[in-house]
C-alpha positions in Angstrom: -1.1 21.3 -20.8 0.2 18.6 -18.8 0.9 19.6 -14.6 3.6 19.8 -13.0 1.4 16.4 -11.1 1.2 14.2 -13.9 4.5 15.2 -16.1 7.3 15.1 -12.9 5.8 11.2 -12.4 5.8 10.8 -16.6 9.6 12.5 -17.2 10.8 9.9 -14.1 10.1 7.1 -16.4 6.3 6.0 -14.2 3.7 4.5 -16.3 0.6 6.8 -16.0 -2.9 5.9 -17.3 -5.4 9.0 -17.9 -6.3 10.9 -15.1 -3.4 8.9 -12.5 -2.8 12.1 -10.3 0.9 12.0 -8.0 0.7 15.3 -6.3 4.5 17.0 -6.4 4.8 16.3 -3.0 5.0 13.1 -2.6 8.5 11.3 -2.8 9.3 8.0 -4.4 12.7 6.5 -4.9 11.5 4.3 -8.4 9.7 6.3 -11.1 10.2 3.8 -13.0 8.8 1.0 -10.6 5.5 3.3 -10.0 2.3 2.4 -12.0 -1.3 4.3 -11.4 -4.4 3.0 -13.4 -6.5 5.4 -15.3 -7.9 8.4 -12.5 -5.4 6.7 -9.3 -4.2 9.4 -6.9 -1.2 10.0 -4.7 -1.7 12.6 -2.3 1.3 14.7 -0.9 3.7 14.0 1.4 3.7 10.3 1.3 7.4 8.6 0.5 6.7 5.2 -1.2 10.4 3.0 -1.5 11.3 1.4 -3.4 14.3 -0.9 -3.6 16.0 -2.3 -7.1 14.0 -4.7 -7.8 10.1 -3.8 -6.5 7.0 -2.1 -7.8 4.2 -0.3 -7.0 0.5 -1.2 -9.0 -2.2 1.7 -8.0 -5.8 0.2 -9.7 -8.0 2.4 -11.5 -9.9 5.0 -9.6 -7.4 4.1 -6.8 -6.2 6.6 -4.1 -3.6 6.9 -1.5 -4.4 9.7 0.8 -2.2 12.2 2.6 1.3 11.0 4.5 1.2 7.5 3.3 4.0 5.4 4.4 5.4 2.9 1.4 7.9 0.0 3.0 8.2 -1.8 -0.9 12.3 -2.5 -0.7 12.7 -5.6 -3.5 8.9 -6.5 -3.0 5.3 -5.7 -4.7 2.8 -4.0 -3.6 -0.8 -3.9 -5.5 -3.9 -2.2 -5.1 -7.0 -3.5 -7.1 -9.1 -1.0 -8.5 -11.7 1.0 -6.2 -9.3 1.3 -3.8 -9.2 3.6 -0.6 -7.0 4.4 1.7 -6.8 6.5 5.0 -4.3 9.6 5.9 -1.3 8.2 8.0 -1.5 4.8 7.2 1.6 2.4 7.3 2.5 -0.4 4.1 5.3 -2.9 5.2 6.6 -4.8 2.8 9.4 -5.4 4.6 9.9 -5.2 8.0 11.5 -5.8 12.0 10.4 -8.8 13.1 11.1 -12.6 14.8 10.2 -15.2 12.2 9.4 -18.9 13.8 12.3 -20.7 12.3 15.0 -18.1 13.4 17.2 -17.7 16.2 16.2 -14.9 17.5 19.3 -13.0 18.2 20.6 -10.2 18.2 17.0 -9.1 17.7 17.7 -5.9 15.1 18.3 -8.7 12.4 15.4 -10.1 12.3 13.4 -9.0 9.7 10.1 -10.2 8.2 9.3 -9.8 4.4 6.4 -10.8 1.8 4.4 -9.0 -0.9 1.0 -7.2 0.2 -2.1 -7.1 -2.3 -5.5 -5.3 -1.4 -8.6 -6.4 -4.2 -11.1 -4.5 -5.8 -13.5 -2.1 -3.8 -11.3 -2.0 -0.3 -11.4 0.9 2.1 -8.5 0.9 4.6 -9.2 3.5 7.2 -7.0 6.4 8.7 -3.6 5.0 10.2 -3.7 1.4 9.5 -0.6 -0.6 9.3 -0.1 -3.7 6.4 2.4 -5.7 7.8 5.0 -8.5 5.2 2.9 -10.8 3.5 -1.1 -9.2 3.6 -3.8 -9.9 1.7 -6.6 -8.3 1.3 -9.6 -9.6 -1.2 -12.0 -8.2 -2.3 -14.8 -5.9 -1.0 -13.2 -5.3 2.1 -13.5 -2.6 5.5 -10.3 -2.0 7.2 -11.2 0.4 10.4 -9.5 2.8 10.8 -5.7 1.9 13.8 -6.6 -1.6 12.5 -3.4 -3.8 12.1 -3.9 -6.1 9.5 -1.7 -9.7 8.5 -2.3 -12.8 6.5 -5.4 -13.3 4.9 -8.3 -10.8 4.9 -10.8 -12.6 3.7 -13.3 -10.8 1.4 -16.9 -9.0 1.8 -15.6 -8.3 5.8 -15.1 -5.4 8.0 -12.4 -6.0 9.6 -11.2 -4.2 13.1 -8.2 -4.0 16.5 -4.4 -5.1 16.4 -4.3 -7.9 14.9 -7.3 -7.3 12.6 -11.0 -9.4 13.1 -13.2 -10.0 11.5 -16.1 -8.4 12.6 -19.8 -8.2 10.8 -20.0 -9.3 6.7 -20.6 -7.2 4.6 -22.3 -8.9 1.0 
C-alpha cells in the first residue's frame, strides 16, 4: 500500500524512485519538476519554490532535513548521491545581489541567478546558506552556519561566512 508521503507527490507528477519519500507537510510549487533518487527523503516543513522552467533533483540516499528552503525559480538545483543537508538550510538559485557589471540603482532590482550543484558524499550542516551559482564538489563537509558561494573543491572541510577551506578530508 502506498502511503500519503509517496502517493501525494506521485499523483502531482513527481518522479520518485523506489523508497523515495516526501513528507506531506513539505511544500513544492511544481511537483512535476521534482525528481528523487532511491531512498531520497524530503523532511517536514520544507519549501521548494520551483519556477516554470526550474528543476529539483535529489540523488539516491540523500535527504533534506526539516525546514529546508529552496528558492529555485527557473534554475536547476542538483544534489548528488549520499548528500545530507542539515535543518534550516537555505539554497538560493535566485537572489537579490549586486552583480559587478550592473549599476546599483535601485538595489531592489538587482538580482543574481545561477544553478546550484552539490556533488556526491556531501554533508551540509544546519543553517547553511548556499548562494546562486555555487558548485560544491564531491566529499565535502560544509560546517553549520556557513555561507557558500563560488566553487568548493572536492575533499575539503569548509566553514565560515564566506566559507573557506579549513582542512583536507581525504
